[in-house]
Backbone as ProteinMPNN parsed JSONL, in Angstrom:
{"seq_chain_A": "MTESTSRFHSVEGYPLDSGRVSLATYRLLSHFSASKSIADLCIPGPDCPFSGLRDEHEQAEIAHLLIEIATLVRIAQDSLHHNSPDVAAALPQANVGTLRESESSQRRTQLGLRDACNKIIHAKDITFDVRREEKWYARYLMPRVFLYGTFRREHWKATLKIRPFCAEVFELCRIT", "coords_chain_A": {"N_chain_A": [[26.312, 3.502, -24.458], [22.94, 4.341, -24.707], [20.738, 6.819, -23.742], [17.344, 6.558, -22.837], [14.759, 8.382, -24.366], [12.128, 8.496, -23.963], [9.32, 9.274, -21.937], [7.904, 8.129, -18.912], [5.506, 8.993, -18.008], [2.904, 11.477, -18.451], [3.047, 14.007, -17.377], [4.907, 16.812, -16.039], [7.513, 16.246, -13.749], [7.262, 13.987, -10.934], [4.528, 11.85, -10.614], [2.248, 11.328, -7.888], [2.44, 8.299, -6.253], [-0.126, 7.058, -5.177], [-1.049, 4.685, -3.978], [1.272, 3.535, -2.863], [2.122, 5.555, -1.08], [-0.109, 5.761, 0.544], [-0.153, 3.18, 1.693], [2.304, 3.222, 3.124], [1.685, 5.244, 4.916], [-0.43, 4.094, 6.309], [0.996, 2.031, 7.54], [2.703, 3.547, 9.177], [0.851, 4.776, 10.933], [-0.143, 2.438, 12.071], [2.077, 1.46, 13.501], [2.25, 3.254, 15.673], [-0.252, 2.837, 16.803], [-0.059, 0.182, 17.577], [1.928, 0.183, 19.478], [1.395, 0.405, 22.302], [0.034, -2.002, 22.755], [2.037, -3.878, 22.202], [3.828, -3.188, 24.205], [2.363, -4.065, 26.396], [2.728, -6.776, 26.23], [5.28, -7.189, 27.067], [7.789, -8.4, 29.321], [9.772, -8.276, 32.341], [13.354, -8.277, 32.116], [16.086, -9.683, 30.145], [15.257, -11.683, 28.417], [12.881, -11.282, 27.111], [11.166, -11.545, 24.166], [9.528, -9.71, 22.887], [10.072, -7.093, 23.804], [12.673, -6.932, 22.9], [12.37, -7.059, 20.082], [10.815, -4.754, 19.717], [12.566, -2.754, 20.728], [14.641, -2.951, 18.91], [13.521, -2.371, 16.399], [11.252, -0.581, 16.291], [11.418, 2.399, 16.551], [13.295, 3.02, 14.55], [12.024, 2.049, 12.247], [9.768, 3.677, 12.158], [10.957, 6.214, 11.794], [12.097, 5.789, 9.274], [9.756, 5.4, 7.723], [8.522, 7.918, 8.038], [10.355, 9.583, 6.669], [10.241, 8.471, 4.1], [7.505, 8.884, 3.403], [7.319, 11.712, 3.643], [9.145, 12.572, 1.686], [8.065, 11.529, -0.726], [5.561, 12.798, -0.704], [6.294, 15.534, -0.844], [7.576, 15.644, -3.358], [5.384, 15.003, -4.975], [3.692, 17.153, -4.337], [5.134, 19.331, -5.428], [5.089, 18.636, -8.157], [2.335, 18.691, -8.575], [1.734, 21.396, -8.045], [2.974, 22.526, -10.243], [1.752, 21.293, -12.489], [-1.028, 21.23, -12.053], [-2.315, 23.741, -10.901], [-4.786, 24.596, -9.879], [-5.826, 22.356, -8.533], [-3.785, 22.042, -6.703], [-4.13, 24.329, -5.172], [-6.308, 23.589, -3.719], [-5.375, 21.818, -1.915], [-5.042, 20.083, 1.241], [-4.793, 22.009, 4.236], [-4.516, 21.71, 6.937], [-3.538, 21.874, 10.398], [-0.755, 20.102, 11.41], [1.13, 20.002, 13.293], [3.606, 21.768, 15.286], [6.01, 24.464, 15.189], [8.985, 25.585, 16.565], [11.022, 28.105, 15.906], [13.553, 28.905, 16.794], [15.956, 28.263, 19.399], [16.007, 30.246, 21.304], [13.546, 31.382, 21.276], [10.193, 31.243, 22.433], [7.998, 31.235, 20.926], [5.628, 29.607, 18.949], [4.722, 28.286, 15.808], [2.115, 27.134, 13.634], [2.256, 24.073, 11.805], [1.7, 23.149, 8.52], [0.97, 20.487, 6.171], [2.907, 20.542, 4.033], [5.077, 22.078, 5.105], [5.632, 20.495, 7.328], [6.512, 18.135, 6.11], [8.837, 19.134, 4.919], [10.333, 19.681, 7.241], [10.648, 17.106, 8.295], [12.233, 15.94, 6.292], [14.545, 17.51, 6.438], [15.404, 17.244, 9.028], [17.802, 16.763, 11.598], [17.703, 15.118, 13.694], [15.423, 12.81, 15.098], [13.128, 12.349, 17.601], [11.112, 10.659, 20.091], [7.868, 10.661, 21.657], [7.693, 9.172, 24.53], [5.988, 7.01, 26.678], [5.888, 5.776, 29.957], [4.756, 3.197, 31.898], [3.988, 2.018, 35.22], [5.555, -0.205, 35.162], [8.784, -0.456, 34.225], [9.762, -1.625, 31.873], [7.744, -1.639, 30.103], [7.392, 0.398, 28.175], [5.943, 2.686, 25.804], [5.023, 4.245, 22.674], [3.696, 7.466, 22.18], [1.457, 9.132, 19.899], [3.211, 11.164, 18.618], [5.992, 12.97, 17.418], [9.273, 14.415, 17.689], [11.183, 16.697, 15.95], [14.384, 17.799, 15.087], [16.542, 20.377, 13.954], [18.626, 22.598, 11.987], [18.572, 25.926, 10.712], [19.954, 28.411, 8.931], [21.885, 28.754, 10.956], [20.324, 28.732, 13.201], [18.776, 26.808, 15.683], [16.078, 24.689, 15.344], [12.919, 23.303, 16.465], [10.513, 20.968, 15.755], [7.28, 19.786, 16.375], [5.515, 17.003, 15.605], [2.301, 15.906, 15.017], [1.08, 12.797, 14.825], [-1.415, 11.529, 14.056], [-3.079, 13.643, 12.831], [-1.233, 14.295, 10.794], [-1.119, 11.885, 9.305], [-3.81, 11.785, 8.494], [-3.945, 14.024, 6.795], [-2.139, 13.273, 4.804], [-3.462, 11.013, 3.775], [-5.706, 12.326, 2.743], [-4.517, 13.882, 0.741], [-3.669, 11.789, -0.932], [-6.161, 10.869, -1.718], [-7.171, 13.027, -3.176], [-5.406, 13.271, -5.321]], "CA_chain_A": [[24.987, 3.369, -23.884], [22.044, 5.406, -25.139], [19.681, 7.109, -22.769], [15.991, 6.573, -23.366], [14.167, 9.717, -24.392], [10.697, 8.413, -23.681], [8.936, 9.539, -20.55], [6.962, 7.097, -18.472], [4.238, 9.621, -17.647], [2.626, 12.617, -19.324], [3.153, 15.283, -16.674], [6.257, 17.145, -15.602], [7.719, 15.836, -12.364], [6.819, 12.633, -10.624], [3.173, 11.787, -10.056], [2.142, 10.661, -6.592], [2.036, 6.896, -6.23], [-1.056, 7.105, -4.046], [-1.101, 3.391, -3.301], [2.485, 3.363, -2.057], [2.105, 6.53, 0.013], [-1.209, 5.359, 1.426], [0.296, 2.009, 2.452], [3.325, 3.654, 4.078], [0.989, 6.023, 5.946], [-1.135, 3.106, 7.128], [2.004, 1.359, 8.375], [3.127, 4.512, 10.191], [-0.237, 4.861, 11.914], [-0.212, 1.133, 12.745], [3.166, 1.357, 14.481], [1.879, 3.984, 16.88], [-1.422, 2.186, 17.392], [0.342, -1.106, 18.151], [2.998, 0.33, 20.457], [0.899, 0.097, 23.65], [-0.268, -3.441, 22.799], [3.315, -4.593, 22.292], [4.348, -2.929, 25.555], [1.611, -4.91, 27.331], [3.259, -8.138, 26.122], [6.651, -7.231, 27.572], [8.078, -8.861, 30.677], [11.106, -7.795, 32.713], [14.5, -9.146, 31.85], [16.64, -9.686, 28.792], [14.734, -12.785, 27.616], [11.587, -10.946, 26.508], [11.33, -11.353, 22.72], [8.752, -8.574, 22.407], [10.809, -5.843, 24.044], [13.831, -6.948, 22.01], [11.914, -6.669, 18.748], [10.406, -3.352, 19.787], [13.733, -1.901, 20.891], [15.48, -3.01, 17.721], [12.897, -1.96, 15.135], [10.114, 0.348, 16.321], [11.728, 3.791, 16.241], [13.98, 3.092, 13.249], [11.022, 1.84, 11.204], [8.938, 4.885, 12.107], [11.763, 7.271, 11.172], [12.192, 5.453, 7.848], [8.455, 5.666, 7.107], [8.332, 9.366, 7.986], [11.192, 10.133, 5.602], [9.676, 7.999, 2.826], [6.241, 9.587, 3.154], [7.587, 13.139, 3.442], [9.82, 12.759, 0.401], [7.103, 11.281, -1.808], [4.537, 13.844, -0.661], [6.87, 16.798, -1.334], [7.75, 15.518, -4.804], [4.046, 15.071, -5.562], [3.189, 18.521, -4.194], [5.803, 20.168, -6.424], [4.544, 18.272, -9.455], [0.95, 19.152, -8.608], [1.752, 22.857, -8.165], [3.393, 22.866, -11.6], [0.853, 20.756, -13.507], [-2.45, 21.453, -11.736], [-2.343, 24.744, -9.833], [-6.116, 24.664, -9.256], [-5.9, 21.244, -7.578], [-2.81, 22.347, -5.653], [-4.721, 25.346, -4.296], [-7.312, 22.925, -2.885], [-4.734, 20.832, -1.047], [-5.312, 20.258, 2.66], [-3.937, 22.966, 4.942], [-4.748, 21.531, 8.368], [-2.402, 21.895, 11.313], [-0.275, 18.756, 11.748], [2.171, 20.129, 14.303], [4.064, 23.115, 15.605], [7.421, 24.744, 14.949], [9.696, 26.631, 17.306], [12.054, 28.409, 14.922], [14.877, 29.048, 17.398], [16.017, 27.876, 20.815], [15.801, 31.415, 22.156], [12.15, 31.82, 21.176], [9.136, 30.343, 22.898], [6.915, 31.369, 19.955], [5.402, 28.43, 18.114], [3.814, 28.47, 14.679], [1.509, 25.892, 13.179], [2.835, 23.422, 10.625], [0.852, 22.45, 7.574], [1.573, 19.261, 5.645], [4.102, 20.841, 3.246], [6.167, 22.46, 6.001], [5.965, 19.327, 8.151], [7.338, 17.254, 5.271], [10.165, 19.757, 4.821], [11.043, 19.5, 8.514], [11.027, 15.689, 8.376], [13.327, 15.713, 5.349], [15.75, 18.244, 6.836], [15.717, 17.025, 10.448], [19.063, 16.121, 11.953], [17.383, 14.139, 14.738], [14.006, 12.526, 15.339], [12.921, 11.683, 18.88], [9.753, 10.167, 20.252], [7.154, 10.891, 22.908], [7.646, 7.839, 25.131], [5.278, 6.899, 27.953], [6.291, 4.621, 30.77], [3.823, 2.808, 32.943], [4.718, 1.675, 36.445], [6.533, -1.231, 34.789], [9.8, 0.25, 33.435], [10.012, -2.31, 30.612], [6.528, -1.573, 29.282], [7.278, 1.724, 27.563], [5.297, 2.704, 24.496], [5.07, 5.525, 21.99], [2.519, 8.281, 21.955], [1.464, 9.516, 18.477], [3.839, 12.474, 18.443], [7.441, 12.915, 17.312], [9.966, 15.691, 17.762], [12.177, 16.811, 14.9], [15.348, 18.851, 15.4], [17.433, 20.722, 12.857], [19.125, 23.974, 11.977], [18.346, 26.732, 9.524], [20.709, 29.665, 9.084], [22.548, 28.677, 12.261], [19.329, 28.709, 14.284], [18.27, 25.466, 15.962], [14.626, 24.65, 15.425], [12.283, 22.075, 16.951], [9.152, 20.782, 15.262], [6.503, 18.718, 16.993], [4.616, 16.455, 14.59], [1.195, 15.097, 15.529], [1.011, 11.708, 13.846], [-2.772, 11.279, 13.51], [-3.421, 14.651, 11.819], [-0.309, 14.153, 9.67], [-1.593, 10.761, 8.491], [-5.088, 12.164, 7.891], [-3.664, 14.934, 5.685], [-1.516, 12.503, 3.72], [-4.541, 10.224, 3.163], [-6.525, 13.245, 1.965], [-3.744, 14.184, -0.47], [-3.764, 10.596, -1.789], [-7.527, 10.81, -2.232], [-7.357, 14.118, -4.139], [-4.556, 13.155, -6.515]], "C_chain_A": [[24.166, 4.581, -24.304], [20.939, 5.582, -24.112], [18.337, 7.14, -23.472], [15.444, 7.984, -23.321], [12.684, 9.685, -24.096], [10.44, 8.657, -22.203], [7.883, 8.508, -20.154], [5.652, 7.682, -17.977], [4.1, 10.915, -18.429], [2.727, 13.969, -18.641], [4.603, 15.542, -16.301], [6.391, 16.821, -14.127], [7.208, 14.42, -12.163], [5.408, 12.665, -10.06], [3.183, 11.034, -8.721], [1.698, 9.22, -6.797], [1.15, 6.747, -5.0], [-1.111, 5.801, -3.271], [0.096, 3.184, -2.385], [2.486, 4.303, -0.854], [1.028, 6.165, 1.029], [-0.804, 4.165, 2.294], [1.343, 2.392, 3.495], [2.685, 4.435, 5.23], [0.207, 5.101, 6.868], [-0.161, 2.397, 8.069], [2.487, 2.275, 9.489], [2.087, 4.606, 11.305], [-0.342, 3.566, 12.723], [0.882, 0.964, 13.791], [2.802, 2.064, 15.778], [0.693, 3.324, 17.578], [-1.063, 0.882, 18.085], [1.326, -0.973, 19.308], [2.561, -0.046, 21.87], [0.604, -1.398, 23.776], [1.002, -4.275, 22.907], [3.917, -4.405, 23.678], [3.653, -3.816, 26.585], [2.091, -6.363, 27.31], [4.624, -8.3, 26.792], [6.719, -7.694, 29.027], [9.47, -8.374, 31.055], [12.184, -8.813, 32.348], [14.895, -9.174, 30.395], [16.05, -10.763, 27.882], [13.397, -12.49, 26.948], [11.754, -10.69, 25.012], [10.612, -10.098, 22.216], [9.476, -7.253, 22.636], [12.052, -5.782, 23.161], [13.469, -6.52, 20.595], [11.544, -5.192, 18.706], [11.636, -2.449, 19.823], [14.594, -1.854, 19.637], [14.853, -2.324, 16.507], [11.935, -0.783, 15.202], [10.491, 1.765, 15.871], [12.426, 3.944, 14.894], [12.982, 2.945, 12.102], [10.138, 3.072, 11.056], [9.706, 6.02, 11.435], [11.868, 7.042, 9.664], [10.879, 5.775, 7.126], [8.179, 7.163, 7.003], [9.106, 9.985, 6.83], [10.648, 9.724, 4.235], [8.416, 8.777, 2.468], [6.506, 11.053, 2.828], [8.216, 13.4, 2.08], [8.848, 12.579, -0.755], [6.024, 12.35, -1.853], [5.087, 15.152, -1.223], [7.099, 16.755, -2.845], [6.4, 15.663, -5.502], [3.479, 16.481, -5.467], [3.831, 19.447, -5.223], [5.26, 19.894, -7.823], [3.119, 18.808, -9.61], [0.88, 20.668, -8.765], [2.105, 23.283, -9.583], [2.332, 22.471, -12.634], [-0.623, 21.057, -13.284], [-2.585, 22.482, -10.615], [-3.699, 24.854, -9.138], [-6.311, 23.55, -8.231], [-4.962, 21.522, -6.406], [-3.371, 23.367, -4.67], [-5.739, 24.732, -3.343], [-6.706, 21.893, -1.934], [-5.031, 21.118, 0.416], [-4.312, 21.215, 3.31], [-4.079, 22.834, 6.451], [-3.435, 21.552, 9.149], [-2.02, 20.457, 11.671], [0.844, 18.801, 12.789], [2.512, 21.577, 14.569], [5.561, 23.223, 15.348], [7.884, 25.849, 15.883], [10.943, 26.913, 16.483], [13.439, 28.629, 15.495], [14.805, 28.667, 18.868], [15.7, 29.039, 21.737], [14.356, 31.895, 22.164], [11.202, 30.77, 21.745], [7.941, 30.369, 21.938], [6.834, 30.114, 19.086], [4.417, 28.783, 17.001], [3.276, 27.114, 14.254], [2.214, 25.383, 11.928], [1.729, 22.8, 9.792], [1.603, 21.242, 7.034], [2.877, 19.536, 4.896], [5.292, 21.173, 4.148], [6.585, 21.298, 6.904], [6.844, 18.354, 7.363], [8.742, 17.825, 5.109], [10.964, 19.538, 6.091], [11.486, 18.051, 8.688], [12.254, 15.432, 7.514], [14.627, 16.343, 5.841], [16.155, 18.037, 8.288], [17.07, 16.333, 10.602], [18.837, 15.035, 13.005], [15.87, 14.009, 14.853], [13.933, 11.809, 16.678], [11.427, 11.441, 19.076], [9.181, 10.523, 21.615], [6.895, 9.516, 23.524], [6.919, 7.919, 26.467], [5.745, 5.647, 28.658], [5.217, 4.394, 31.829], [4.623, 2.542, 34.214], [5.754, 0.579, 36.202], [7.54, -0.588, 33.825], [9.992, -0.338, 32.048], [8.835, -2.198, 29.64], [6.339, -0.181, 28.671], [6.615, 1.611, 26.194], [5.291, 4.124, 23.945], [3.701, 6.18, 21.932], [2.589, 8.772, 20.508], [1.963, 10.946, 18.236], [5.344, 12.265, 18.352], [8.001, 14.328, 17.333], [11.104, 15.668, 16.75], [13.071, 17.992, 15.234], [16.237, 19.098, 14.192], [17.937, 22.142, 13.005], [18.793, 24.621, 10.644], [18.997, 28.078, 9.777], [21.274, 29.808, 10.5], [21.596, 28.768, 13.455], [18.832, 27.273, 14.445], [16.754, 25.527, 16.106], [14.169, 23.308, 15.981], [10.86, 22.057, 16.412], [8.528, 19.615, 16.009], [5.468, 18.275, 15.972], [3.566, 15.585, 15.261], [0.868, 14.046, 14.464], [-0.383, 11.528, 13.249], [-3.198, 12.352, 12.504], [-2.508, 14.594, 10.589], [-0.798, 13.038, 8.742], [-2.909, 11.104, 7.792], [-4.873, 13.082, 6.685], [-3.027, 14.209, 4.508], [-2.575, 11.655, 3.012], [-5.427, 11.109, 2.296], [-5.811, 13.627, 0.663], [-3.804, 13.006, -1.449], [-5.137, 10.497, -2.441], [-7.741, 11.826, -3.35], [-6.597, 13.859, -5.422], [-4.716, 11.831, -7.22]], "O_chain_A": [[24.648, 5.713, -24.26], [20.3, 4.623, -23.679], [18.209, 7.684, -24.569], [15.645, 8.702, -22.341], [12.047, 10.733, -23.99], [11.24, 8.29, -21.342], [7.075, 8.079, -20.977], [4.766, 6.934, -17.564], [5.072, 11.399, -19.009], [2.507, 14.993, -19.288], [5.422, 14.624, -16.251], [5.483, 17.094, -13.342], [6.78, 13.753, -13.105], [5.124, 13.422, -9.132], [4.053, 10.196, -8.482], [0.685, 8.965, -7.448], [1.611, 6.362, -3.926], [-1.21, 5.808, -2.044], [-0.054, 2.711, -1.258], [2.814, 3.892, 0.259], [1.247, 6.256, 2.237], [-1.082, 4.145, 3.493], [1.273, 1.932, 4.635], [3.099, 4.3, 6.382], [0.186, 5.309, 8.081], [-0.459, 2.19, 9.245], [2.662, 1.831, 10.623], [2.425, 4.523, 12.486], [-0.603, 3.603, 13.925], [0.643, 0.389, 14.852], [3.024, 1.526, 16.863], [0.646, 3.263, 18.807], [-1.694, 0.512, 19.075], [1.533, -1.936, 20.047], [3.291, -0.749, 22.569], [0.9, -1.995, 24.811], [1.031, -5.271, 23.629], [4.452, -5.348, 24.261], [4.283, -4.269, 27.541], [1.878, -7.097, 28.274], [5.066, -9.42, 27.05], [5.834, -7.417, 29.837], [10.276, -8.083, 30.17], [11.949, -10.02, 32.284], [14.142, -8.747, 29.521], [16.321, -10.756, 26.681], [12.835, -13.362, 26.286], [12.411, -9.724, 24.623], [11.036, -9.492, 21.233], [9.49, -6.391, 21.758], [12.446, -4.702, 22.72], [14.173, -5.717, 19.982], [11.913, -4.472, 17.778], [11.74, -1.497, 19.048], [15.207, -0.829, 19.339], [15.565, -1.76, 15.677], [11.822, -0.044, 14.224], [9.929, 2.269, 14.899], [12.167, 4.908, 14.173], [13.088, 3.644, 11.095], [9.8, 3.462, 9.939], [9.149, 6.718, 10.587], [11.744, 7.979, 8.875], [10.893, 6.357, 6.041], [7.659, 7.628, 5.989], [8.573, 10.816, 6.095], [10.601, 10.542, 3.315], [8.284, 9.272, 1.349], [5.977, 11.577, 1.849], [7.848, 14.358, 1.4], [8.818, 13.403, -1.67], [5.615, 12.766, -2.937], [4.406, 15.815, -2.006], [6.838, 17.74, -3.535], [6.289, 16.367, -6.506], [2.852, 16.959, -6.412], [3.139, 20.266, -5.828], [5.003, 20.827, -8.585], [2.755, 19.32, -10.668], [0.06, 21.174, -9.531], [1.594, 24.289, -10.074], [2.05, 23.238, -13.554], [-1.388, 21.13, -14.246], [-2.936, 22.123, -9.491], [-3.764, 25.168, -7.949], [-6.9, 23.778, -7.174], [-5.308, 21.265, -5.253], [-3.116, 23.279, -3.469], [-6.006, 25.288, -2.278], [-7.428, 21.184, -1.234], [-5.249, 22.27, 0.792], [-3.13, 21.221, 2.966], [-3.781, 23.784, 7.175], [-2.365, 21.277, 8.606], [-2.845, 19.691, 12.17], [1.432, 17.773, 13.125], [1.809, 22.492, 14.139], [6.278, 22.224, 15.295], [7.261, 26.906, 15.981], [11.824, 26.06, 16.374], [14.421, 28.55, 14.757], [13.749, 28.735, 19.498], [15.179, 28.838, 22.834], [13.989, 32.735, 22.986], [11.393, 29.569, 21.556], [6.985, 29.615, 22.115], [7.839, 29.632, 18.562], [3.424, 29.477, 17.219], [3.903, 26.08, 14.485], [2.7, 26.16, 11.107], [0.921, 22.019, 10.295], [2.751, 21.005, 7.408], [3.861, 18.827, 5.107], [6.379, 20.621, 3.98], [7.768, 21.141, 7.206], [7.811, 17.814, 7.899], [9.725, 17.085, 5.157], [12.156, 19.238, 6.025], [12.587, 17.797, 9.177], [13.203, 14.783, 7.953], [15.698, 15.76, 5.672], [17.155, 18.601, 8.733], [17.423, 15.439, 9.833], [19.67, 14.147, 13.184], [15.137, 14.989, 14.72], [14.59, 10.788, 16.878], [10.594, 11.952, 18.327], [9.911, 10.666, 22.596], [5.998, 8.79, 23.096], [7.203, 8.792, 27.287], [5.966, 4.604, 28.044], [4.835, 5.311, 32.556], [5.821, 2.822, 34.26], [6.719, 0.454, 36.956], [7.167, -0.215, 32.713], [10.356, 0.39, 31.125], [8.933, -2.619, 28.488], [5.226, 0.346, 28.662], [6.71, 0.586, 25.519], [5.528, 5.085, 24.677], [2.688, 5.53, 21.669], [3.679, 8.824, 19.938], [1.241, 11.804, 17.727], [5.913, 11.481, 19.111], [7.305, 15.3, 17.037], [11.891, 14.722, 16.708], [12.589, 19.058, 15.616], [16.636, 18.166, 13.494], [17.704, 22.802, 14.018], [18.739, 23.968, 9.602], [18.639, 28.793, 10.713], [21.146, 30.852, 11.139], [22.043, 28.872, 14.598], [18.508, 26.606, 13.462], [16.221, 26.314, 16.888], [14.907, 22.322, 15.975], [10.101, 23.01, 16.59], [9.17, 18.59, 16.241], [4.644, 19.072, 15.526], [3.895, 14.644, 15.983], [0.439, 14.371, 13.357], [-0.507, 11.387, 12.032], [-3.643, 12.003, 11.411], [-2.963, 14.82, 9.467], [-0.881, 13.23, 7.529], [-3.102, 10.754, 6.627], [-5.548, 12.933, 5.666], [-3.337, 14.496, 3.351], [-2.588, 11.585, 1.783], [-5.855, 10.687, 1.222], [-6.437, 13.685, -0.395], [-3.97, 13.204, -2.653], [-5.251, 10.084, -3.595], [-8.404, 11.535, -4.345], [-7.082, 14.188, -6.504], [-4.067, 11.591, -8.237]]}, "name": "protein", "num_of_chains": 1, "seq": "MTESTSRFHSVEGYPLDSGRVSLATYRLLSHFSASKSIADLCIPGPDCPFSGLRDEHEQAEIAHLLIEIATLVRIAQDSLHHNSPDVAAALPQANVGTLRESESSQRRTQLGLRDACNKIIHAKDITFDVRREEKWYARYLMPRVFLYGTFRREHWKATLKIRPFCAEVFELCRIT"}
């Protein structure tokens, strides 16, 4: 077998597939926006099809989308820094969350898009900000997730704000 020597693009690294990332980001935002509406459809008991669908798919789909978006964004950022440093310098730097670097510290630092993507990729656990109304079965997600991991034996916790995260990803797609 002979390996092809031709490259499918003219830059080093992988270019951002803006359409794919934009669609995944739209889907991520849609999951959080729809969560309350789906909760309103739920009824008590095991026969509710809406709570069954929600319980089976909602959080897993969101985690999958976060990992997909973060991975594609980080690859694109690295490629952009290498091939277009002037464009890379103009990348969005807005706060999309916070980081507590160790369990023993209460100090929190702001997370930009790059660091947030790194935390998503390296997280050992992703949990969700769940709201419960007076009806126990009508729980829904708030647009915030919590990421947990370790770095140099220190346990960290990152809080990701979904709306600003999505806005920054959309801006990156627009720029590139």
